[in-house]
FIMARVEX-979968 format. One record per residue (C-alpha): residue number from 1; y, x, z. Coordinates in Angstrom, 1 decimal. Layout:
REM FIMARVEX-979968
- NUM Y X Z
...
This chain:
REM FIMARVEX-979968
- 1 32.6 14.0 -6.9
- 2 36.2 12.7 -7.1
- 3 35.5 11.5 -10.6
- 4 32.4 9.7 -9.4
- 5 34.3 8.1 -6.5
- 6 37.1 6.9 -8.8
- 7 34.6 5.3 -11.1
- 8 32.8 3.5 -8.2
- 9 36.1 2.1 -7.1
- 10 37.1 1.0 -10.6
- 11 33.7 -0.6 -11.2
- 12 33.9 -2.4 -7.8
- 13 37.4 -3.7 -8.5
- 14 36.3 -5.0 -11.9
- 15 33.3 -6.8 -10.3
- 16 35.6 -8.1 -7.5
- 17 38.0 -9.6 -10.0
- 18 35.3 -11.2 -12.2
- 19 33.6 -12.8 -9.1
- 20 36.7 -14.7 -8.3
- 21 36.2 -16.6 -11.5
- 22 32.7 -17.7 -10.5
- 23 33.3 -18.8 -6.9
- 24 32.4 -22.4 -6.2
- 25 35.7 -24.0 -4.9
- 26 34.6 -27.6 -4.7
- 27 34.4 -28.5 -0.9
- 28 32.0 -31.2 -1.7
- 29 29.4 -28.8 -3.2
- 30 26.6 -27.5 -1.1
- 31 27.4 -24.1 -2.8
- 32 31.0 -24.1 -1.7
- 33 32.2 -20.5 -1.3
- 34 29.2 -19.0 -3.1
- 35 29.4 -17.1 -6.4
- 36 27.5 -18.6 -9.3
- 37 25.0 -16.1 -10.7
- 38 22.8 -16.0 -13.9
- 39 20.8 -19.0 -12.6
- 40 23.8 -21.3 -12.8
- 41 23.9 -21.8 -9.0
- 42 25.1 -19.7 -6.1
- 43 22.4 -18.1 -4.0
- 44 22.3 -16.2 -0.7
- 45 19.8 -13.5 -1.9
- 46 20.5 -9.8 -2.1
- 47 21.2 -9.7 -5.9
- 48 23.5 -12.8 -5.8
- 49 26.5 -13.8 -3.6
- 50 26.0 -10.9 -1.0
- 51 26.6 -8.5 -3.9
- 52 30.1 -10.0 -4.4
- 53 30.7 -10.2 -0.7
- 54 30.1 -6.4 -0.6
- 55 32.5 -5.9 -3.6
- 56 35.2 -7.9 -1.9
- 57 34.8 -6.2 1.4
- 58 34.8 -2.7 -0.1
- 59 38.0 -3.5 -2.0
- 60 39.8 -5.0 0.9
- 61 39.4 -2.0 3.2
- 62 39.9 0.7 0.6
- 63 43.5 2.0 0.1
- 64 42.4 3.2 -3.4
- 65 41.5 -0.3 -4.5
- 66 44.0 -2.6 -6.3
- 67 42.8 -5.4 -3.9
- 68 43.6 -3.4 -0.7
- 69 44.6 -5.9 2.0
- 70 44.9 -8.8 -0.5
- 71 45.1 -12.0 1.6
- 72 44.1 -14.0 -1.5
- 73 40.8 -12.0 -1.8
- 74 40.3 -12.2 2.0
- 75 40.5 -16.0 1.8
- 76 37.8 -15.9 -0.9
- 77 35.7 -13.6 1.2
- 78 35.9 -15.8 4.2
- 79 34.7 -18.8 2.1
- 80 31.8 -16.6 0.9
- 81 30.9 -15.7 4.4
- 82 30.9 -19.4 5.4
- 83 28.6 -20.0 2.4
- 84 26.1 -17.5 3.8
- 85 26.0 -19.5 7.0
- 86 25.7 -22.8 5.3
- 87 22.8 -21.6 3.1
- 88 21.0 -19.9 6.0
- 89 17.9 -22.0 7.0
- 90 17.5 -23.2 10.6
- 91 14.9 -20.5 11.1
- 92 17.5 -17.8 10.3
- 93 16.0 -16.9 6.9
- 94 17.4 -17.3 3.4
- 95 15.4 -18.0 0.2
- 96 15.2 -15.6 -2.8
- 97 15.6 -18.6 -5.1
- 98 13.4 -17.5 -8.0
- 99 10.5 -17.6 -5.5
- 100 10.0 -16.7 -1.8
- 101 11.5 -19.6 0.1
- 102 12.4 -19.2 3.8
- 103 11.6 -15.6 3.2
- 104 11.7 -13.0 6.0
- 105 11.5 -10.0 3.6
- 106 14.3 -11.3 1.4
- 107 16.3 -12.0 4.5
- 108 15.6 -8.3 5.3
- 109 17.1 -7.2 2.0
- 110 20.3 -9.2 2.8
- 111 20.5 -7.8 6.3
- 112 20.3 -4.3 4.9
- 113 23.7 -4.9 3.1
- 114 25.4 -7.5 5.4
- 115 24.9 -5.2 8.4
- 116 26.9 -2.5 6.6
- 117 29.5 -5.0 5.4
- 118 30.0 -6.2 9.0
- 119 30.3 -2.7 10.3
- 120 32.8 -1.9 7.6
- 121 35.0 -4.9 8.3
- 122 34.7 -4.7 12.1
- 123 35.8 -1.1 12.0
- 124 38.9 -1.7 9.9
- 125 42.2 -2.3 11.6
- 126 43.4 -5.5 9.9
- 127 43.3 -8.7 11.9
- 128 42.8 -10.9 8.8
- 129 39.3 -9.5 8.6
- 130 38.2 -10.5 12.1
- 131 37.2 -14.1 11.3
- 132 35.1 -12.8 8.4
- 133 33.4 -10.2 10.4
- 134 32.6 -12.8 13.1
- 135 31.0 -15.1 10.5
- 136 28.9 -12.2 9.2
- 137 27.9 -11.2 12.7
- 138 26.8 -14.8 13.4
- 139 24.7 -14.7 10.2
- 140 23.0 -11.5 11.3
- 141 22.4 -12.8 14.9
- 142 20.7 -15.9 13.5
- 143 18.3 -13.8 11.5
- 144 16.9 -12.1 14.7
- 145 14.1 -14.7 15.4
- 146 12.8 -14.4 11.9
- 147 12.9 -10.6 11.9
- 148 11.0 -10.6 15.2
- 149 8.2 -12.9 13.9
- 150 8.4 -12.7 10.1
- 151 5.9 -11.1 7.7
- 152 5.8 -9.6 4.3
- 153 4.2 -9.8 0.9
- 154 4.3 -6.4 -0.7
- 155 4.0 -2.8 0.6
- 156 7.8 -2.1 0.4
- 157 8.6 -5.3 2.3
- 158 7.4 -3.6 5.4
- 159 10.0 -0.9 5.2
- 160 12.7 -3.4 4.3
- 161 11.9 -5.4 7.4
- 162 11.8 -2.2 9.5
- 163 15.2 -1.2 8.3
- 164 16.6 -4.6 8.9
- 165 15.2 -4.5 12.5
- 166 16.8 -1.1 13.0
- 167 20.2 -2.2 11.6
- 168 20.2 -5.3 13.8
- 169 19.4 -3.1 16.8
- 170 22.3 -0.9 15.9
- 171 24.6 -3.9 16.3
- 172 22.9 -6.1 19.0
- 173 20.9 -3.5 21.0
- 174 18.0 -5.8 21.7
- 175 14.9 -3.7 22.6
- 176 12.5 -6.3 21.1
- 177 13.9 -5.3 17.7
- 178 12.7 -1.8 18.3
- 179 9.3 -3.0 19.4
- 180 8.9 -5.1 16.2
- 181 10.0 -2.1 14.1
- 182 7.3 0.0 15.8
- 183 4.7 -2.6 14.9
- 184 5.4 -2.1 11.2
- 185 5.7 1.7 11.4
- 186 2.3 1.8 13.2
- 187 0.7 0.9 9.9
- 188 1.6 4.4 8.6
- 189 3.5 5.3 5.4
- 190 1.8 4.6 2.0
- 191 2.8 7.6 0.1
- 192 0.9 10.5 -1.5
- 193 1.5 14.2 -0.8
- 194 3.3 14.4 -4.1
- 195 5.7 11.6 -3.3
- 196 4.3 8.4 -4.9
- 197 4.6 5.1 -3.1
- 198 1.8 2.5 -3.4
- 199 3.6 0.3 -6.0
- 200 4.3 3.3 -8.3
- 201 7.5 1.6 -9.2
- 202 9.9 4.3 -10.4
- 203 12.3 1.7 -11.8
- 204 12.8 -0.5 -8.7
- 205 10.8 -0.1 -5.5
- 206 10.9 3.7 -4.9
- 207 14.6 3.4 -4.2
- 208 14.1 0.3 -2.1
- 209 11.6 2.1 0.2
- 210 13.7 5.3 0.3
- 211 16.9 3.7 1.3
- 212 15.2 1.5 3.9
- 213 13.4 4.4 5.5
- 214 16.6 6.5 5.5
- 215 18.4 3.8 7.6
- 216 15.4 3.4 9.9
- 217 15.3 7.1 10.5
- 218 19.0 7.2 11.1
- 219 19.2 4.4 13.6
- 220 15.9 5.0 15.4
- 221 16.3 8.8 15.5
- 222 13.0 9.2 13.7
- 223 13.7 12.2 11.3
- 224 10.0 12.5 10.5
- 225 10.4 9.4 8.3
- 226 12.6 11.3 5.9
- 227 9.8 13.5 4.8
- 228 8.4 10.7 2.6
- 229 11.9 10.1 1.2
- 230 12.2 13.8 0.3
- 231 8.8 13.8 -1.4
- 232 9.6 10.9 -3.6
- 233 13.0 12.2 -4.5
- 234 11.5 15.6 -5.5
- 235 8.8 13.7 -7.6
- 236 11.4 11.8 -9.5
- 237 12.9 15.0 -10.9
- 238 9.8 15.0 -13.2
- 239 9.8 11.3 -14.1
- 240 12.8 11.0 -16.3
- 241 12.9 10.9 -20.1
- 242 15.6 13.0 -21.9
- 243 17.7 9.8 -22.4
- 244 17.8 9.2 -18.6
- 245 15.3 6.4 -18.9
- 246 12.9 6.3 -16.0
- 247 9.1 6.6 -16.6
- 248 7.8 3.1 -15.9
- 249 4.6 3.3 -18.1
- 250 2.3 3.0 -15.2
- 251 4.2 0.9 -12.6
- 252 2.3 -1.6 -10.5
- 253 5.3 -3.9 -10.3
- 254 7.6 -5.9 -12.6
- 255 9.3 -2.8 -14.0
- 256 6.1 -1.9 -15.8
- 257 7.0 -0.9 -19.4
- 258 10.6 -2.0 -18.9
- 259 13.8 0.1 -19.4
- 260 15.4 1.4 -16.2
- 261 17.7 4.4 -15.5
- 262 18.5 6.5 -12.5
- 263 21.5 4.4 -11.2
- 264 19.5 2.9 -8.4
- 265 18.8 6.4 -7.0
- 266 22.4 7.5 -6.7
- 267 22.9 6.3 -3.1
- 268 19.7 7.9 -1.7
- 269 20.3 11.2 -3.5
- 270 23.8 11.2 -2.1
- 271 22.7 10.5 1.5
- 272 19.8 13.0 1.4
- 273 21.8 15.7 -0.3
- 274 24.3 15.5 2.5
- 275 21.6 15.3 5.2
- 276 19.6 18.2 3.9
- 277 22.4 20.1 2.2
- 278 20.0 20.4 -0.7
- 279 21.3 21.7 -4.1
- 280 18.5 19.9 -6.0
- 281 19.4 16.5 -4.4
- 282 23.0 17.2 -5.1
- 283 22.3 17.9 -8.7
- 284 20.2 14.7 -9.0
- 285 23.0 12.7 -7.3
- 286 25.5 13.9 -9.9
- 287 23.0 13.0 -12.7
- 288 22.2 9.5 -11.3
- 289 25.9 8.9 -10.9
- 290 26.3 9.0 -14.7
- 291 24.3 5.8 -15.0
- 292 26.0 3.7 -12.3
- 293 27.8 0.8 -14.0
- 294 27.8 -1.9 -11.4
- 295 26.6 -2.3 -7.8
- 296 22.8 -2.5 -7.2
- 297 21.4 -5.0 -4.7
- 298 23.5 -5.4 -1.6
- 299 21.1 -3.2 0.5
- 300 21.7 -0.3 -1.9
- 301 25.4 -0.6 -2.6
- 302 26.8 2.9 -3.4
- 303 30.5 2.3 -2.5
- 304 29.6 0.6 0.8
- 305 27.7 3.8 1.8
- 306 30.6 6.1 0.7
- 307 33.2 4.0 2.7
- 308 31.0 3.8 5.8
- 309 30.0 7.4 5.8
- 310 32.9 9.4 4.3
- 311 31.5 12.6 5.8
- 312 28.6 12.3 3.3
- 313 30.8 12.8 0.3
- 314 32.8 15.6 2.0
- 315 29.5 17.4 2.7
- 316 28.1 17.1 -0.8
- 317 31.3 18.0 -2.5
- 318 30.9 21.7 -1.4
- 319 27.2 22.0 -2.1
- 320 25.9 24.2 -4.8
- 321 23.9 22.6 -7.6
- 322 20.7 23.8 -9.2
- 323 20.0 23.3 -12.9
- 324 17.7 20.3 -13.4
- 325 14.4 21.2 -15.2
- 326 14.0 20.1 -18.8
- 327 10.8 22.1 -19.6
- 328 7.7 21.6 -17.6
- 329 4.1 20.5 -17.5
- 330 3.3 18.8 -14.2
- 331 0.3 16.8 -12.9
- 332 1.2 14.3 -10.2
- 333 -1.4 13.5 -7.5
- 334 -3.9 16.1 -8.9
- 335 -5.4 16.6 -5.4
- 336 -5.0 13.1 -4.0
- 337 -8.3 11.8 -2.6
- 338 -8.2 8.6 -4.6
- 339 -11.9 8.2 -5.1
- 340 -12.6 9.0 -1.4
- 341 -10.1 6.2 -0.4
- 342 -11.6 3.7 -2.9
- 343 -15.0 4.4 -1.5
- 344 -13.9 3.1 1.9
- 345 -12.8 -0.3 0.7
- 346 -16.0 -2.2 1.3
- 347 -16.0 -1.2 5.0
- 348 -12.5 -2.6 5.5
- 349 -13.8 -6.2 5.1
- 350 -11.0 -7.8 3.0
- 351 -13.2 -8.0 -0.1
- 352 -10.2 -7.1 -2.2
- 353 -8.5 -10.4 -1.4
- 354 -4.8 -10.5 -0.4
- 355 -2.3 -13.3 -0.7
- 356 0.9 -12.9 -2.8
- 357 0.4 -9.2 -3.6
- 358 -1.9 -6.8 -5.2
- 359 -4.3 -4.2 -3.7
- 360 -2.7 -1.6 -6.0
- 361 -6.0 0.2 -6.6
- 362 -4.3 2.6 -9.0
- 363 -2.3 4.1 -6.1
- 364 -2.6 7.9 -6.2
- 365 -4.0 8.1 -9.7
- 366 -3.1 11.4 -11.4
- 367 -0.2 11.4 -14.0
- 368 0.7 14.2 -16.3
- 369 4.3 14.7 -17.2
- 370 5.3 17.1 -19.9
- 371 8.9 17.7 -20.9
- 372 10.2 20.0 -23.6
- 373 14.0 19.4 -23.8
- 374 14.2 16.3 -26.0
- 375 10.5 15.6 -26.0
- 376 8.9 13.8 -23.1
- 377 5.2 12.9 -22.7
- 378 3.2 11.0 -20.2
- 379 -0.6 10.9 -19.9
- 380 -2.1 8.5 -17.4
- 381 -5.3 6.7 -16.4
- 382 -5.6 3.4 -14.6
- 383 -3.1 1.8 -16.9
- 384 -3.2 -0.3 -20.1
- 385 -1.7 2.6 -22.0
- 386 -3.0 6.2 -21.6
- 387 -0.3 8.1 -23.6
- 388 3.4 7.8 -24.3
- 389 5.9 10.0 -26.0
- 390 9.6 10.3 -26.5
- 391 10.9 12.5 -29.4
- 392 14.7 12.2 -29.6
- 393 15.4 8.6 -30.2
- 394 11.8 7.8 -31.2
- 395 9.8 5.9 -28.5
- 396 6.1 5.8 -28.8
- 397 5.8 3.5 -25.8
- 398 2.1 3.8 -25.5
- 399 -1.4 4.2 -27.0
- 400 -4.0 1.7 -25.7
- 401 -7.6 1.1 -26.5
- 402 -9.3 -2.4 -26.4
- 403 -12.9 -3.2 -26.7
- 404 -15.2 -6.2 -27.0
- 405 -17.5 -4.7 -24.3
- 406 -15.5 -5.6 -21.2
- 407 -13.8 -7.4 -23.0
- 408 -10.1 -6.3 -23.1
- 409 -7.9 -3.3 -22.5
- 410 -9.7 -0.1 -21.4
- 411 -8.3 1.5 -18.3
- 412 -9.6 5.0 -18.0
- 413 -10.4 6.0 -14.5
- 414 -10.6 9.7 -14.7
- 415 -8.1 12.3 -15.8
- 416 -8.7 16.1 -15.8
- 417 -6.9 19.1 -17.4
- 418 -8.4 22.3 -18.6
- 419 -7.2 25.0 -21.0
- 420 -4.4 22.8 -22.3
- 421 -6.7 19.8 -23.0
- 422 -6.3 16.6 -21.1
- 423 -9.5 14.5 -20.8
- 424 -9.7 10.8 -19.9
- 425 -13.0 9.0 -19.4
- 426 -14.5 5.8 -18.2
- 427 -18.0 4.3 -17.9
- 428 -17.8 0.5 -18.1
- 429 -20.5 -1.7 -16.7
- 430 -21.5 -5.2 -17.6
- 431 -24.6 -7.0 -16.5
- 432 -25.9 -10.5 -15.9
- 433 -26.3 -12.6 -12.8
- 434 -29.7 -13.8 -11.7
- 435 -30.6 -16.9 -9.6
- 436 -29.4 -16.9 -6.0
- 437 -32.3 -16.3 -3.6
- 438 -33.5 -19.4 -1.8
- 439 -32.5 -18.2 1.7
- 440 -28.8 -17.9 0.6
- 441 -28.5 -21.4 -1.0
- 442 -26.1 -23.8 0.7
- 443 -27.1 -27.4 1.6
- 444 -25.0 -28.7 -1.3
- 445 -27.6 -27.1 -3.7
- 446 -30.0 -29.9 -2.6
- 447 -27.4 -32.6 -2.8
- 448 -26.7 -35.1 -5.6
- 449 -24.2 -32.6 -7.0
- 450 -24.1 -28.9 -6.6
- 451 -20.6 -27.6 -7.4
- 452 -20.5 -24.1 -8.9
- 453 -17.7 -23.0 -6.6
- 454 -19.8 -23.8 -3.5
- 455 -22.6 -21.4 -4.5
- 456 -22.6 -17.9 -2.9
- 457 -22.3 -15.9 -6.1
- 458 -22.1 -12.7 -4.2
- 459 -25.9 -12.9 -3.6
- 460 -26.9 -13.1 -7.2
- 461 -28.9 -10.0 -8.2
- 462 -27.8 -8.0 -11.2
- 463 -30.0 -8.0 -14.3
- 464 -29.9 -6.1 -17.6
- 465 -27.0 -3.9 -16.5
- 466 -25.4 -2.3 -19.6
- 467 -23.0 0.6 -19.7
- 468 -20.5 1.9 -22.3
- 469 -18.7 5.3 -22.1
- 470 -15.5 6.2 -23.8
- 471 -13.7 9.5 -23.7
- 472 -10.3 10.7 -24.9
- 473 -9.2 14.3 -25.4
- 474 -5.5 15.0 -25.8
- 475 -4.2 18.3 -27.0
- 476 -0.7 19.6 -27.8
- 477 -0.3 21.8 -30.9
- 478 2.9 23.5 -32.3
- 479 4.3 20.4 -34.0
- 480 1.9 17.6 -33.1
- 481 -0.4 16.0 -30.6
- 482 -4.1 15.3 -31.4
- 483 -5.9 12.4 -29.7
- 484 -9.7 12.5 -30.1
- 485 -11.4 9.3 -29.1
- 486 -15.2 9.1 -29.0
- 487 -17.7 6.6 -27.7
- 488 -21.3 6.8 -26.7
- 489 -24.1 5.8 -29.1
- 490 -24.0 2.1 -28.4
- 491 -23.7 0.3 -31.7
- 492 -21.4 -2.5 -33.0
- 493 -18.8 -2.8 -30.2
- 494 -15.5 -3.9 -31.7
- 495 -12.7 -1.6 -30.7
- 496 -9.0 -1.5 -31.4
- 497 -6.7 1.4 -31.0
- 498 -3.0 0.4 -30.8
- 499 0.1 2.5 -31.1
- 500 3.0 0.7 -29.4
- 501 6.4 1.5 -30.8
- 502 10.0 0.5 -29.9
- 503 11.4 -2.3 -31.9
- 504 14.6 -0.3 -32.8
- 505 12.8 1.8 -35.5
- 506 11.3 1.2 -38.9
- 507 7.6 1.7 -39.8
- 508 6.3 2.5 -43.3
- 509 3.0 3.6 -44.8
- 510 1.1 3.2 -48.1
- 511 -1.9 1.4 -46.5
- 512 0.1 -0.3 -43.7
- 513 -0.4 -4.1 -43.7
- 514 1.9 -6.5 -41.9
- 515 0.2 -9.0 -39.6
- 516 3.3 -10.9 -38.4
- 517 5.5 -10.7 -35.3
- 518 5.9 -6.9 -35.4
- 519 2.2 -6.2 -35.8
- 520 0.6 -4.0 -38.5
- 521 -2.8 -2.8 -39.4
- 522 -3.1 0.9 -40.6
- 523 -6.2 0.6 -42.8
- 524 -6.1 4.2 -43.9
- 525 -3.7 7.2 -44.3
- 526 -0.6 7.5 -42.1
- 527 2.3 5.6 -40.9
- 528 5.8 7.0 -40.3
- 529 8.0 5.6 -37.6
- 530 11.7 6.4 -37.8
- 531 14.8 5.9 -35.6
- 532 17.9 7.3 -37.3
- 533 17.3 11.0 -37.8
- 534 14.2 11.2 -35.6
- 535 10.7 10.3 -36.7
- 536 7.0 10.7 -36.1
- 537 3.9 10.4 -38.3
- 538 0.7 8.8 -37.0
- 539 -2.6 9.3 -38.8
- 540 -5.1 8.2 -39.8
- 541 -6.0 4.6 -40.1
- 542 -9.2 2.7 -40.2
- 543 -10.2 -1.0 -40.7
- 544 -13.9 -1.2 -39.8
- 545 -13.7 -4.8 -38.6
- 546 -11.4 -7.8 -39.3
- 547 -10.5 -9.0 -35.9
- 548 -6.7 -9.2 -35.4
- 549 -7.0 -9.1 -31.6
- 550 -9.8 -8.6 -29.2
- 551 -10.5 -11.0 -26.4
- 552 -8.5 -10.5 -23.1
- 553 -6.0 -8.2 -24.9
- 554 -2.3 -9.0 -25.0
- 555 0.7 -7.7 -26.9
- 556 4.0 -8.5 -25.1
- 557 7.1 -9.3 -27.3
- 558 9.8 -6.8 -27.9
- 559 7.7 -4.0 -29.4
- 560 6.0 -3.1 -32.7
- 561 2.2 -2.6 -32.8
- 562 0.2 -0.5 -35.2
- 563 -3.5 -1.3 -34.9
- 564 -6.5 0.8 -36.0
- 565 -9.8 -1.2 -36.0
- 566 -13.0 0.7 -35.1
- 567 -16.7 -0.1 -34.6
- 568 -18.9 2.0 -32.3
- 569 -20.3 4.6 -32.4
- 570 -17.3 6.7 -33.4
- 571 -15.7 10.1 -32.9
- 572 -12.2 10.0 -34.4
- 573 -9.2 12.3 -34.1
- 574 -5.7 10.9 -34.5
- 575 -2.6 12.9 -34.9
- 576 0.9 12.2 -33.8
- 577 3.1 14.6 -35.8
- 578 6.7 15.2 -34.7
- 579 9.0 15.3 -37.8
């Protein structure tokens, strides 16, 4: 732990030094005192200027920092604190900047860190820090009206706001802050028995919800809230590739398919390992520490937590560690009542309409995770890709199926496992809309113009309903995986199977035809994908139609795509051989 702490301090000092070069020092600028970020301006949001305020504060109070009690740095910090007051809106909020203006939840993120910074500075015996602490306290006090009235967009925002209310209560002791926190908590926690939050965001929002609920539980003396945090932290043990990359293949947020590591989990594993004296959490804390390179958002700053709660590090230092598993087959959410919950939607009355968020209907879908040391496999329904694999440095980022029936990407809605065979299935429906019954027609239908958008389309009767069933069977063998894909007997539906590969490797095959921009058609035979000494072979190809892409499908940049074109009916088995 001493090594980890030293690295946190060194990283923080490096960030503190670099931030000095980016501070706006023109008194005529509205950004005076702020730190310019990647947007080219200084912002008051939780990944911008407050991150550097945290770095400067942590350095100033820490005797192990090369900036300890630096009056020059303290002057810069006071300017940055003034910047936060100047950029705070009259209603007490700040704006995220990339979106979300006058945003209560983004203000909540900032409060989560600034409250800790204030407590750190106010508790340190050096008079130079008092004016800075006073400015930060004023910033926090101004946020109270927005926290008492403000709303959210996304599921995790509720717990960010709840934590902000709790941390404000910790400082100002206003009972109305507790009452508002209870209003959010009354909605209940959105997590499965196996530890998956609504947004299924292993790269970003798991850690956000976990840290927020930790502080809510700590301040409000609600230890029962930590059960959800524990469940998610135990789940994450099985959602890491051998390289330390987090599984994001099925995320419901912006980390979907992107590369993230475990750094963002370091703080919450540290806090929970000490709280529970848990050897697994301690081992995961050590593991996550290896990926920490710079501070996370200000609400999840590792060094702030270490300095504020030194007893945490002392507790975890003496804990035993367990060996982290690297061989397992685990099905997440196997018993979650997803279909039962989905069946209740119509009775709720929102008609699947929500502003500035998603309904996250894939919440609780089963996910299979298989790990065999340097091999890592994910099988999942309810996502654009149903299978992904890591084999050493080789990244088969996904296998997806598209069809002209829907049209677009097929999202399988069922996943079962039996005798080592994983089965995915879906029955798609598509019909036609009849005329609206007379009794439901609006007055505009009899007017000189009848706009399409004023017609009550929900009353159109369905005609000529058609169905199309697709099934996938996935099986592991000694040195390969077989993927059998078969359709029902409906004829002449254009289908495209796509293997998505990382762009760091090379592809080659005798009947592999380049289609530009990293796209290939495997017309027959096999393709080999190689990254340094690791490789896989995918077989076999087909080219039963000429369409380069099916309607409503999409291929994001930054990957390579190997397509196999099929026409229904088909029953084909593909092999991914590990070389």
